[in-house]
The first five atom37 places (N, CA, C, CB, O) and aatype in JSON, in Angstrom:
{
  "aatype": [12, 15, 6, 0, 14, 11, 14, 1, 15, 2, 8, 0, 0, 14, 17, 1, 7, 1, 1, 1, 19, 6, 3, 0, 11, 16, 15, 13, 9, 15, 19, 1, 4, 16, 0, 11, 6, 8, 16, 15, 9, 3, 0, 0, 0, 16, 5, 0, 7, 10, 15, 9, 7, 0, 18, 10, 1, 0, 10, 0, 13, 7, 8, 14, 7, 14, 1, 0, 19, 1, 1, 14, 14, 19, 6, 1, 11, 6, 10, 0, 0, 19, 10, 7, 8, 10, 7, 11, 9, 7, 15, 2, 9, 2, 5, 10, 0, 8, 0, 13, 2, 15, 2, 5, 1, 9, 14, 7, 10, 0, 6, 10, 0, 16, 9, 1, 6, 5, 9, 7, 5, 9, 1, 6, 0, 10, 12, 1, 0, 10, 7, 1, 3, 8],
  "atom_mask": [
    [1, 1, 1, 1, 1],
    [1, 1, 1, 1, 1],
    [1, 1, 1, 1, 1],
    [1, 1, 1, 1, 1],
    [1, 1, 1, 1, 1],
    [1, 1, 1, 1, 1],
    [1, 1, 1, 1, 1],
    [1, 1, 1, 1, 1],
    [1, 1, 1, 1, 1],
    [1, 1, 1, 1, 1],
    [1, 1, 1, 1, 1],
    [1, 1, 1, 1, 1],
    [1, 1, 1, 1, 1],
    [1, 1, 1, 1, 1],
    [1, 1, 1, 1, 1],
    [1, 1, 1, 1, 1],
    [1, 1, 1, 0, 1],
    [1, 1, 1, 1, 1],
    [1, 1, 1, 1, 1],
    [1, 1, 1, 1, 1],
    [1, 1, 1, 1, 1],
    [1, 1, 1, 1, 1],
    [1, 1, 1, 1, 1],
    [1, 1, 1, 1, 1],
    [1, 1, 1, 1, 1],
    [1, 1, 1, 1, 1],
    [1, 1, 1, 1, 1],
    [1, 1, 1, 1, 1],
    [1, 1, 1, 1, 1],
    [1, 1, 1, 1, 1],
    [1, 1, 1, 1, 1],
    [1, 1, 1, 1, 1],
    [1, 1, 1, 1, 1],
    [1, 1, 1, 1, 1],
    [1, 1, 1, 1, 1],
    [1, 1, 1, 1, 1],
    [1, 1, 1, 1, 1],
    [1, 1, 1, 1, 1],
    [1, 1, 1, 1, 1],
    [1, 1, 1, 1, 1],
    [1, 1, 1, 1, 1],
    [1, 1, 1, 1, 1],
    [1, 1, 1, 1, 1],
    [1, 1, 1, 1, 1],
    [1, 1, 1, 1, 1],
    [1, 1, 1, 1, 1],
    [1, 1, 1, 1, 1],
    [1, 1, 1, 1, 1],
    [1, 1, 1, 0, 1],
    [1, 1, 1, 1, 1],
    [1, 1, 1, 1, 1],
    [1, 1, 1, 1, 1],
    [1, 1, 1, 0, 1],
    [1, 1, 1, 1, 1],
    [1, 1, 1, 1, 1],
    [1, 1, 1, 1, 1],
    [1, 1, 1, 1, 1],
    [1, 1, 1, 1, 1],
    [1, 1, 1, 1, 1],
    [1, 1, 1, 1, 1],
    [1, 1, 1, 1, 1],
    [1, 1, 1, 0, 1],
    [1, 1, 1, 1, 1],
    [1, 1, 1, 1, 1],
    [1, 1, 1, 0, 1],
    [1, 1, 1, 1, 1],
    [1, 1, 1, 1, 1],
    [1, 1, 1, 1, 1],
    [1, 1, 1, 1, 1],
    [1, 1, 1, 1, 1],
    [1, 1, 1, 1, 1],
    [1, 1, 1, 1, 1],
    [1, 1, 1, 1, 1],
    [1, 1, 1, 1, 1],
    [1, 1, 1, 1, 1],
    [1, 1, 1, 1, 1],
    [1, 1, 1, 1, 1],
    [1, 1, 1, 1, 1],
    [1, 1, 1, 1, 1],
    [1, 1, 1, 1, 1],
    [1, 1, 1, 1, 1],
    [1, 1, 1, 1, 1],
    [1, 1, 1, 1, 1],
    [1, 1, 1, 0, 1],
    [1, 1, 1, 1, 1],
    [1, 1, 1, 1, 1],
    [1, 1, 1, 0, 1],
    [1, 1, 1, 1, 1],
    [1, 1, 1, 1, 1],
    [1, 1, 1, 0, 1],
    [1, 1, 1, 1, 1],
    [1, 1, 1, 1, 1],
    [1, 1, 1, 1, 1],
    [1, 1, 1, 1, 1],
    [1, 1, 1, 1, 1],
    [1, 1, 1, 1, 1],
    [1, 1, 1, 1, 1],
    [1, 1, 1, 1, 1],
    [1, 1, 1, 1, 1],
    [1, 1, 1, 1, 1],
    [1, 1, 1, 1, 1],
    [1, 1, 1, 1, 1],
    [1, 1, 1, 1, 1],
    [1, 1, 1, 1, 1],
    [1, 1, 1, 1, 1],
    [1, 1, 1, 1, 1],
    [1, 1, 1, 1, 1],
    [1, 1, 1, 0, 1],
    [1, 1, 1, 1, 1],
    [1, 1, 1, 1, 1],
    [1, 1, 1, 1, 1],
    [1, 1, 1, 1, 1],
    [1, 1, 1, 1, 1],
    [1, 1, 1, 1, 1],
    [1, 1, 1, 1, 1],
    [1, 1, 1, 1, 1],
    [1, 1, 1, 1, 1],
    [1, 1, 1, 1, 1],
    [1, 1, 1, 1, 1],
    [1, 1, 1, 0, 1],
    [1, 1, 1, 1, 1],
    [1, 1, 1, 1, 1],
    [1, 1, 1, 1, 1],
    [1, 1, 1, 1, 1],
    [1, 1, 1, 1, 1],
    [1, 1, 1, 1, 1],
    [1, 1, 1, 1, 1],
    [1, 1, 1, 1, 1],
    [1, 1, 1, 1, 1],
    [1, 1, 1, 1, 1],
    [1, 1, 1, 0, 1],
    [1, 1, 1, 1, 1],
    [1, 1, 1, 1, 1],
    [1, 1, 1, 1, 1]
  ],
  "atom_positions": [
    [[0.96, -1.18, 0.11], [0.08, 0.17, -0.44], [0.87, 1.01, -0.04], [-1.43, 0.54, 0.1], [1.86, 0.83, 0.67]],
    [[0.33, 2.32, -0.65], [1.14, 3.48, -1.16], [0.69, 4.14, 0.29], [0.68, 4.34, -2.86], [-0.4, 3.95, 0.84]],
    [[1.71, 4.9, 0.75], [1.24, 6.31, 1.71], [0.11, 7.82, 1.2], [2.85, 7.08, 2.03], [0.12, 8.61, 0.26]],
    [[-0.35, 7.72, 1.84], [-0.85, 9.44, 1.49], [-0.68, 10.51, 1.36], [-1.31, 9.92, 1.83], [-1.63, 11.08, 1.91]],
    [[-0.09, 11.13, 1.0], [0.5, 12.65, 0.68], [-0.15, 13.78, 1.58], [0.18, 13.09, -0.95], [-1.12, 14.51, 1.39]],
    [[0.92, 13.6, 2.84], [0.91, 14.97, 3.75], [0.62, 15.8, 2.98], [2.1, 15.46, 4.46], [1.28, 16.15, 2.0]],
    [[-0.9, 16.42, 3.49], [-1.59, 18.09, 3.15], [-0.52, 19.03, 3.07], [-2.68, 18.77, 4.41], [0.3, 19.02, 4.0]],
    [[-0.34, 20.01, 1.94], [0.35, 20.96, 2.29], [-0.23, 22.41, 3.17], [0.87, 21.21, 1.1], [-1.37, 22.86, 3.12]],
    [[1.13, 23.04, 4.11], [0.42, 23.75, 5.33], [-0.1, 25.46, 4.41], [1.88, 23.97, 7.0], [0.62, 25.79, 3.47]],
    [[-0.98, 26.12, 4.67], [-1.43, 27.5, 4.48], [-0.34, 28.39, 4.22], [-2.18, 27.98, 5.63], [-0.45, 29.4, 3.53]],
    [[1.13, 27.85, 4.99], [1.4, 28.72, 5.68], [2.49, 28.8, 5.25], [1.22, 28.68, 6.84], [2.83, 27.7, 4.83]],
    [[3.69, 29.95, 5.05], [5.07, 29.44, 4.39], [5.76, 28.6, 5.6], [6.16, 30.85, 3.83], [5.13, 28.61, 6.66]],
    [[6.88, 27.95, 5.57], [8.11, 27.29, 5.79], [8.92, 28.9, 6.87], [8.99, 26.73, 3.86], [8.93, 30.01, 6.33]],
    [[9.28, 28.8, 7.78], [9.34, 29.65, 8.76], [11.26, 29.96, 8.27], [8.76, 28.84, 10.52], [11.96, 30.76, 8.91]],
    [[11.44, 29.69, 7.87], [12.93, 29.52, 7.14], [12.67, 30.4, 5.6], [13.39, 27.51, 6.83], [13.5, 31.31, 5.49]],
    [[11.72, 30.31, 4.45], [11.32, 31.27, 3.57], [10.91, 32.1, 3.52], [10.93, 31.18, 3.07], [9.74, 32.24, 3.87]],
    [[11.86, 33.39, 2.94], [11.48, 34.56, 2.92], [9.9, 34.66, 2.26], [0.0, 0.0, 0.0], [8.92, 35.08, 2.88]],
    [[9.89, 34.2, 0.96], [8.48, 34.58, 0.42], [6.66, 33.92, 1.21], [8.69, 33.94, -1.26], [6.18, 32.79, 1.26]],
    [[6.22, 35.1, 1.62], [4.93, 34.81, 2.26], [4.17, 33.94, 0.74], [4.04, 36.54, 2.9], [4.6, 33.85, -0.4]],
    [[2.72, 33.32, 1.45], [2.29, 32.95, 0.65], [1.41, 33.98, 0.21], [1.95, 31.88, 0.87], [1.35, 35.07, 0.77]],
    [[0.48, 33.54, -1.15], [-0.19, 34.4, -1.54], [-1.96, 33.46, -2.15], [0.9, 35.24, -2.7], [-2.12, 32.3, -2.53]],
    [[-3.13, 34.78, -1.96], [-4.2, 34.03, -2.1], [-4.34, 32.95, -3.42], [-5.23, 34.99, -2.07], [-4.79, 31.8, -3.37]],
    [[-3.67, 33.86, -4.95], [-3.6, 32.91, -5.63], [-2.92, 32.41, -5.84], [-3.85, 32.89, -6.25], [-2.52, 32.77, -6.95]],
    [[-2.13, 31.33, -5.34], [-0.87, 30.7, -5.45], [-0.84, 30.05, -6.92], [-0.65, 29.62, -4.25], [-1.8, 29.3, -7.14]],
    [[0.06, 30.19, -7.94], [0.56, 28.95, -9.09], [0.52, 28.12, -8.73], [1.7, 28.78, -9.67], [1.57, 27.66, -8.28]],
    [[-0.51, 27.45, -8.66], [-0.03, 25.9, -8.43], [-0.81, 24.76, -9.72], [-0.65, 25.38, -6.59], [-1.08, 23.57, -9.6]],
    [[-0.94, 25.34, -10.46], [-1.0, 24.3, -12.17], [0.08, 24.29, -12.87], [-2.03, 24.82, -13.41], [0.19, 25.45, -13.25]],
    [[1.04, 23.64, -13.31], [1.7, 23.64, -14.59], [1.13, 23.18, -15.43], [2.71, 23.13, -14.67], [0.48, 22.17, -15.17]],
    [[1.12, 23.74, -16.93], [1.28, 23.45, -18.38], [2.64, 23.24, -19.26], [0.66, 24.48, -18.92], [3.64, 23.92, -19.52]],
    [[2.3, 22.27, -19.51], [3.76, 22.45, -20.28], [3.23, 21.66, -22.05], [5.41, 21.23, -19.16], [2.23, 21.02, -22.35]],
    [[4.45, 22.11, -22.89], [3.81, 22.25, -23.85], [5.08, 21.77, -24.83], [3.09, 23.66, -23.95], [6.2, 22.15, -24.49]],
    [[4.96, 21.05, -25.86], [5.85, 20.63, -26.71], [6.17, 21.35, -27.9], [5.53, 19.56, -27.01], [5.62, 21.66, -28.95]],
    [[6.97, 21.46, -27.49], [8.15, 22.82, -29.19], [9.26, 22.16, -30.11], [9.61, 24.41, -28.32], [10.07, 21.26, -29.87]],
    [[9.04, 22.87, -31.16], [10.62, 22.25, -31.45], [12.16, 23.3, -30.96], [10.68, 22.05, -33.41], [12.11, 24.44, -30.51]],
    [[13.07, 22.7, -31.15], [14.1, 23.83, -30.95], [14.22, 24.76, -31.15], [14.87, 23.82, -31.2], [14.69, 25.5, -30.29]],
    [[13.89, 25.17, -32.24], [14.15, 26.53, -33.27], [12.9, 27.43, -32.28], [13.66, 26.22, -35.52], [13.11, 28.53, -31.76]],
    [[11.67, 26.67, -32.19], [10.48, 27.56, -31.13], [11.18, 28.06, -30.31], [9.32, 26.78, -30.28], [11.51, 29.24, -30.19]],
    [[11.53, 26.92, -29.51], [12.06, 27.28, -28.11], [12.79, 28.64, -28.37], [13.11, 26.07, -27.44], [12.41, 29.73, -27.93]],
    [[13.62, 28.49, -28.93], [14.6, 29.66, -28.95], [14.39, 31.14, -29.51], [15.64, 29.21, -29.66], [14.95, 32.2, -29.23]],
    [[13.03, 30.69, -30.7], [12.11, 31.83, -30.55], [11.41, 32.44, -29.67], [11.43, 31.74, -31.07], [10.95, 33.58, -29.73]],
    [[11.32, 31.42, -28.59], [10.18, 31.72, -27.13], [11.38, 32.53, -26.7], [9.48, 30.15, -25.79], [11.29, 33.75, -26.81]],
    [[12.45, 32.05, -26.25], [13.3, 32.34, -25.23], [13.85, 33.68, -25.61], [14.36, 31.26, -25.01], [13.74, 34.51, -24.7]],
    [[14.22, 33.98, -26.32], [14.96, 35.5, -27.47], [13.67, 36.41, -26.98], [15.03, 35.21, -29.94], [13.61, 37.46, -26.33]],
    [[12.95, 35.79, -27.4], [11.15, 37.33, -27.13], [11.15, 37.55, -25.57], [8.76, 36.45, -27.59], [11.26, 38.72, -25.2]],
    [[11.03, 36.45, -24.49], [11.28, 36.75, -23.26], [12.26, 37.55, -22.79], [11.38, 35.85, -22.76], [12.06, 38.52, -22.06]],
    [[13.97, 36.96, -23.43], [14.79, 37.94, -23.01], [14.67, 39.3, -23.15], [15.73, 37.72, -23.42], [14.72, 40.2, -22.31]],
    [[14.44, 39.31, -24.73], [13.8, 40.93, -24.81], [13.25, 41.84, -24.27], [13.2, 41.13, -25.33], [13.53, 43.03, -24.17]],
    [[11.86, 40.83, -23.65], [11.14, 41.78, -23.34], [11.35, 41.71, -21.15], [9.4, 41.4, -24.27], [10.58, 42.06, -20.26]],
    [[12.75, 41.08, -21.11], [12.94, 41.18, -19.7], [12.31, 40.09, -18.96], [0.0, 0.0, 0.0], [12.25, 40.44, -17.78]],
    [[11.87, 39.05, -19.11], [10.84, 38.3, -18.32], [11.31, 36.71, -18.45], [9.21, 38.59, -18.96], [12.06, 36.53, -19.41]],
    [[10.99, 35.4, -17.58], [11.29, 34.48, -17.99], [10.31, 34.2, -18.96], [11.54, 33.7, -17.13], [9.48, 35.03, -19.35]],
    [[10.41, 32.93, -19.37], [9.68, 32.18, -20.54], [7.91, 32.12, -20.12], [10.44, 30.41, -20.67], [6.97, 32.2, -20.92]],
    [[7.86, 31.94, -18.53], [7.04, 31.68, -18.19], [6.1, 32.78, -17.76], [0.0, 0.0, 0.0], [4.9, 32.51, -17.64]],
    [[6.58, 34.05, -17.52], [6.12, 35.27, -17.06], [5.53, 35.89, -18.84], [7.6, 36.27, -16.1], [4.46, 36.42, -19.15]],
    [[6.67, 35.54, -19.64], [6.51, 35.91, -21.02], [5.21, 35.66, -21.47], [7.43, 35.26, -21.86], [4.32, 36.44, -21.8]],
    [[5.26, 34.1, -21.43], [3.67, 33.24, -21.93], [2.4, 33.36, -20.94], [3.92, 31.4, -22.0], [1.39, 32.68, -21.11]],
    [[2.55, 34.21, -19.99], [1.32, 34.66, -18.94], [1.0, 35.92, -19.62], [1.74, 34.91, -17.17], [-0.15, 36.23, -19.92]],
    [[2.44, 36.94, -19.96], [1.7, 38.17, -20.25], [1.51, 38.3, -21.83], [2.49, 39.44, -19.64], [1.2, 39.42, -22.25]],
    [[1.69, 37.13, -22.87], [0.94, 37.19, -23.58], [-0.25, 36.74, -23.81], [1.35, 37.07, -24.11], [-1.05, 37.14, -24.66]],
    [[-0.47, 35.46, -22.63], [-2.3, 34.98, -23.11], [-3.09, 36.08, -21.98], [-2.9, 32.7, -22.59], [-4.22, 36.2, -22.45]],
    [[-3.05, 36.58, -21.24], [-3.49, 37.89, -20.12], [-3.43, 38.83, -20.0], [-3.24, 38.06, -19.26], [-4.34, 39.48, -19.48]],
    [[-1.97, 39.5, -20.57], [-2.01, 40.75, -20.91], [-0.99, 41.13, -19.87], [0.0, 0.0, 0.0], [-0.4, 42.2, -19.97]],
    [[-0.77, 40.36, -18.97], [0.37, 41.17, -18.16], [0.78, 39.25, -17.39], [-0.47, 42.98, -16.63], [0.19, 38.17, -17.36]],
    [[2.27, 39.85, -16.85], [2.89, 38.76, -16.47], [2.71, 38.36, -15.02], [4.16, 38.93, -16.77], [3.53, 37.61, -14.48]],
    [[1.81, 38.75, -14.47], [1.66, 38.72, -13.27], [2.57, 39.18, -11.81], [0.0, 0.0, 0.0], [3.77, 39.4, -11.96]],
    [[1.98, 39.32, -10.46], [2.18, 40.32, -9.96], [3.55, 39.94, -9.44], [1.15, 40.75, -9.12], [4.27, 40.89, -9.17]],
    [[4.14, 38.5, -9.21], [5.73, 38.36, -9.32], [6.57, 37.68, -10.18], [6.16, 37.89, -8.36], [7.42, 36.94, -9.7]],
    [[6.46, 37.83, -11.42], [7.12, 38.0, -12.44], [8.16, 38.0, -12.45], [6.94, 38.71, -12.91], [8.7, 39.02, -12.02]],
    [[8.98, 36.96, -12.91], [10.61, 36.9, -12.8], [11.31, 37.47, -13.54], [11.18, 35.81, -12.89], [11.7, 36.71, -14.43]],
    [[11.77, 38.68, -13.65], [12.09, 39.7, -14.3], [13.76, 39.15, -15.03], [12.02, 41.07, -13.18], [14.78, 39.09, -14.34]],
    [[13.73, 38.99, -15.75], [15.52, 39.07, -16.31], [16.22, 40.33, -16.85], [15.77, 38.1, -17.64], [15.56, 41.11, -17.54]],
    [[17.5, 40.59, -16.59], [18.01, 41.91, -17.18], [18.1, 41.83, -18.55], [19.34, 42.33, -16.69], [18.39, 40.66, -18.81]],
    [[17.98, 42.57, -19.71], [18.81, 42.38, -20.7], [19.47, 42.44, -20.87], [18.87, 42.54, -21.27], [20.18, 43.0, -20.04]],
    [[20.09, 41.99, -22.07], [21.85, 41.76, -22.04], [22.26, 43.29, -21.6], [22.7, 41.25, -23.87], [23.13, 43.52, -20.76]],
    [[21.52, 44.28, -22.29], [22.37, 45.56, -22.05], [22.39, 45.84, -20.83], [21.96, 46.74, -22.69], [22.69, 46.98, -20.46]],
    [[22.06, 44.8, -19.92], [22.09, 45.42, -18.15], [23.7, 44.49, -18.09], [20.26, 44.61, -16.58], [24.76, 44.76, -17.54]],
    [[23.24, 43.24, -19.0], [25.27, 42.28, -18.51], [26.06, 43.36, -18.67], [26.22, 40.73, -19.85], [26.78, 43.65, -17.72]],
    [[26.12, 44.23, -19.94], [27.06, 44.95, -20.59], [27.47, 46.13, -19.22], [26.35, 45.63, -22.19], [28.63, 46.44, -18.97]],
    [[26.72, 46.47, -18.74], [26.35, 47.51, -18.06], [26.9, 47.19, -16.49], [24.77, 47.72, -18.25], [27.3, 48.15, -15.82]],
    [[26.91, 45.97, -15.97], [27.66, 45.34, -14.66], [28.82, 44.93, -15.25], [26.93, 44.06, -13.84], [29.29, 44.14, -14.43]],
    [[29.75, 45.02, -16.43], [31.07, 44.57, -16.64], [31.24, 46.15, -17.12], [31.42, 43.11, -17.76], [32.45, 46.33, -17.08]],
    [[30.73, 47.15, -17.48], [31.19, 48.36, -17.15], [31.41, 48.63, -15.58], [30.29, 49.28, -17.72], [32.46, 49.09, -15.13]],
    [[30.24, 48.28, -14.78], [30.54, 48.6, -13.17], [31.89, 48.1, -13.04], [29.49, 47.81, -11.99], [32.79, 48.93, -13.13]],
    [[32.26, 46.7, -12.8], [33.33, 45.6, -12.67], [34.35, 46.73, -13.4], [0.0, 0.0, 0.0], [35.06, 47.23, -12.53]],
    [[34.51, 47.05, -14.2], [36.02, 48.02, -14.9], [35.85, 48.67, -14.1], [36.25, 48.86, -16.41], [36.74, 48.43, -13.27]],
    [[34.81, 49.95, -13.5], [35.41, 51.23, -13.0], [35.43, 50.8, -11.52], [34.5, 52.7, -13.35], [35.95, 51.64, -10.78]],
    [[34.99, 49.72, -10.95], [35.96, 48.88, -9.27], [37.01, 48.73, -9.56], [0.0, 0.0, 0.0], [37.76, 49.01, -8.63]],
    [[37.63, 48.31, -10.68], [39.23, 48.13, -10.8], [40.08, 49.75, -10.98], [39.54, 47.04, -12.38], [41.14, 50.1, -10.45]],
    [[39.29, 50.46, -11.83], [39.9, 51.51, -12.47], [40.09, 52.19, -10.45], [38.65, 52.53, -14.04], [41.16, 52.56, -9.97]],
    [[38.97, 52.15, -9.83], [38.85, 53.25, -8.67], [40.12, 52.71, -7.85], [0.0, 0.0, 0.0], [41.02, 53.42, -7.42]],
    [[39.99, 51.01, -7.7], [41.0, 50.51, -6.89], [42.74, 50.63, -7.31], [40.57, 49.08, -6.77], [43.7, 50.45, -6.56]],
    [[42.75, 50.96, -8.64], [43.98, 51.43, -9.01], [44.48, 52.88, -8.65], [43.99, 51.28, -10.31], [45.65, 53.15, -8.42]],
    [[43.31, 53.87, -8.63], [43.87, 55.11, -8.64], [43.95, 54.69, -6.99], [42.95, 56.57, -9.35], [45.1, 54.69, -6.55]],
    [[43.07, 54.4, -6.19], [43.37, 54.32, -4.52], [44.45, 54.2, -4.95], [42.81, 53.21, -3.38], [44.83, 55.29, -5.38]],
    [[45.28, 53.33, -5.08], [46.29, 52.69, -4.77], [47.76, 53.54, -4.94], [46.16, 51.5, -5.57], [48.81, 53.75, -4.33]],
    [[47.08, 53.87, -6.18], [48.3, 54.69, -6.6], [48.38, 56.24, -5.91], [48.25, 54.83, -8.27], [49.49, 56.76, -5.88]],
    [[47.25, 56.97, -5.36], [47.32, 57.9, -4.28], [47.18, 57.66, -2.77], [46.47, 58.72, -4.55], [46.57, 58.45, -2.05]],
    [[48.05, 55.99, -2.11], [48.0, 55.55, -1.12], [50.1, 55.67, -1.7], [46.76, 54.03, -0.79], [50.97, 55.93, -0.86]],
    [[50.33, 55.51, -2.72], [51.57, 55.35, -2.98], [52.37, 56.59, -3.0], [51.65, 54.7, -4.1], [53.49, 56.8, -2.53]],
    [[51.5, 57.42, -3.67], [52.17, 59.1, -4.16], [52.13, 59.78, -2.21], [50.47, 60.45, -5.81], [52.84, 60.69, -1.78]],
    [[51.2, 59.07, -1.51], [51.07, 60.1, -0.07], [51.96, 58.77, 0.64], [48.97, 60.61, 0.8], [50.84, 58.3, 0.43]],
    [[52.41, 58.21, 0.97], [53.77, 57.46, 1.68], [54.79, 58.01, 1.16], [53.99, 55.9, 1.48], [55.43, 58.49, 2.1]],
    [[55.51, 58.3, -0.16], [56.91, 58.55, 0.1], [57.11, 59.3, -1.15], [57.89, 57.23, 0.34], [58.27, 59.32, -1.58]],
    [[55.63, 60.29, -2.2], [55.75, 61.41, -2.61], [56.17, 60.82, -4.27], [56.81, 62.35, -1.62], [56.42, 61.68, -5.11]],
    [[56.19, 59.98, -4.5], [56.55, 58.99, -5.84], [55.23, 59.46, -7.02], [56.42, 56.9, -5.31], [54.05, 59.47, -6.65]],
    [[55.56, 59.76, -8.15], [54.85, 59.87, -9.18], [54.43, 58.44, -9.67], [55.56, 60.66, -10.13], [55.18, 57.47, -9.79]],
    [[53.36, 58.49, -9.89], [52.63, 56.93, -10.48], [53.41, 56.49, -11.66], [50.87, 57.05, -11.07], [53.44, 57.31, -12.58]],
    [[54.1, 55.28, -11.85], [54.61, 54.94, -13.16], [54.56, 54.83, -14.12], [0.0, 0.0, 0.0], [53.65, 55.64, -14.32]],
    [[54.89, 54.31, -15.42], [54.45, 54.37, -16.67], [53.33, 53.3, -16.89], [55.6, 54.23, -17.59], [52.42, 53.43, -17.7]],
    [[53.57, 51.91, -15.81], [52.71, 50.54, -16.03], [51.67, 50.91, -15.94], [52.82, 49.39, -15.18], [50.8, 50.85, -16.81]],
    [[51.54, 51.58, -14.28], [50.18, 52.36, -13.67], [49.3, 52.58, -14.74], [50.45, 53.85, -12.99], [48.35, 52.0, -15.27]],
    [[50.1, 53.84, -14.88], [48.93, 54.8, -16.12], [48.54, 54.18, -17.56], [49.73, 56.38, -16.69], [47.48, 54.34, -18.18]],
    [[49.61, 53.46, -17.92], [48.64, 52.55, -19.09], [47.62, 51.77, -18.27], [49.6, 51.3, -20.1], [46.57, 52.4, -18.27]],
    [[47.53, 50.63, -17.58], [46.77, 49.78, -16.8], [45.79, 50.43, -17.19], [46.97, 49.57, -15.36], [45.1, 49.95, -18.09]],
    [[45.46, 51.82, -16.56], [44.5, 52.51, -16.13], [43.97, 52.66, -17.74], [44.93, 53.86, -15.15], [42.84, 52.34, -18.12]],
    [[44.97, 53.19, -18.54], [44.41, 53.98, -19.96], [43.49, 52.83, -20.45], [45.77, 54.46, -21.3], [42.32, 53.08, -20.71]],
    [[43.95, 51.64, -20.57], [43.58, 50.31, -21.2], [42.29, 49.96, -20.41], [44.81, 49.09, -21.06], [41.48, 49.23, -20.99]],
    [[41.96, 50.43, -18.98], [41.07, 49.5, -18.53], [40.11, 50.81, -18.97], [41.17, 48.74, -16.83], [39.03, 50.27, -19.19]],
    [[39.92, 52.45, -19.25], [39.47, 52.84, -19.31], [38.69, 52.86, -20.9], [39.99, 53.43, -18.65], [37.64, 53.41, -21.22]],
    [[39.71, 52.02, -21.78], [39.15, 52.03, -23.09], [38.12, 50.4, -23.14], [0.0, 0.0, 0.0], [37.22, 50.05, -23.91]],
    [[38.69, 49.76, -22.09], [37.53, 48.8, -22.15], [36.52, 49.08, -21.61], [37.7, 47.69, -21.72], [35.61, 48.36, -22.03]],
    [[36.17, 49.85, -20.8], [34.68, 50.86, -20.24], [34.02, 51.64, -21.74], [35.33, 52.53, -18.82], [32.86, 51.44, -22.1]],
    [[34.69, 52.26, -22.25], [34.2, 52.92, -23.52], [33.53, 51.99, -23.92], [35.13, 53.42, -24.56], [32.36, 51.96, -23.54]],
    [[34.08, 50.8, -24.89], [33.83, 49.8, -25.52], [32.94, 48.86, -25.39], [34.6, 49.4, -25.58], [32.5, 48.05, -26.21]],
    [[32.6, 49.09, -23.77], [31.7, 48.34, -23.0], [30.55, 49.15, -23.06], [32.15, 48.02, -21.59], [29.48, 48.58, -22.86]],
    [[30.53, 50.33, -23.29], [29.59, 51.0, -22.91], [27.92, 51.5, -24.53], [30.7, 52.35, -22.2], [26.71, 51.6, -24.75]],
    [[29.91, 51.65, -25.34], [29.3, 51.34, -26.71], [28.63, 50.32, -27.54], [29.99, 51.49, -27.29], [28.24, 50.67, -28.65]],
    [[28.44, 49.07, -27.15], [28.0, 47.99, -27.47], [26.9, 47.32, -26.51], [29.06, 47.28, -27.66], [26.4, 46.22, -26.7]],
    [[26.49, 48.53, -24.99], [25.6, 48.6, -24.35], [24.56, 49.53, -25.42], [26.06, 49.08, -22.96], [23.45, 49.22, -25.87]],
    [[25.25, 50.57, -25.59], [24.5, 51.54, -26.46], [23.85, 50.86, -28.2], [25.74, 52.89, -26.69], [23.29, 51.45, -29.12]],
    [[24.13, 49.84, -28.09], [24.22, 49.09, -29.43], [25.08, 49.88, -31.2], [0.0, 0.0, 0.0], [24.88, 49.72, -32.4]],
    [[25.93, 50.64, -30.43], [26.84, 51.19, -31.37], [28.12, 50.64, -31.74], [27.09, 52.3, -31.0], [28.72, 50.28, -30.72]],
    [[28.9, 50.38, -33.03], [30.09, 49.85, -32.85], [31.21, 50.81, -33.02], [30.2, 48.79, -33.67], [31.68, 50.95, -34.15]],
    [[31.92, 51.8, -31.56], [32.75, 52.51, -31.6], [32.72, 53.34, -32.94], [33.76, 51.81, -31.31], [33.59, 54.19, -33.16]]
  ]
}
């Protein structure tokens, strides 16, 4: 004999951050499609900044739902890379200022060349994010 499944509680587990909502998504729909169709749907969802499920709900109902999973568009990935490059430059400038303040030495050519290269990388990433080819 198989054991009957335990009923689910109406309350979220105390260690979980999300509270239950009245209209929780409890039904699952599965749709078969070709690899080409899947790629097309995924690309459209990415362009909309939504997960595939939220994108399909938006098409069917006109809105993706109150807690739709939003994915950052490709441009946001580029801008995140720019933010990383800026952090590197800030670190390098801080190191140069510290060296100068400790022994009054002017930064070397190698340090300045590194900063110049990183500024070029930021410029290229910004141009990609803006959809321009330099």
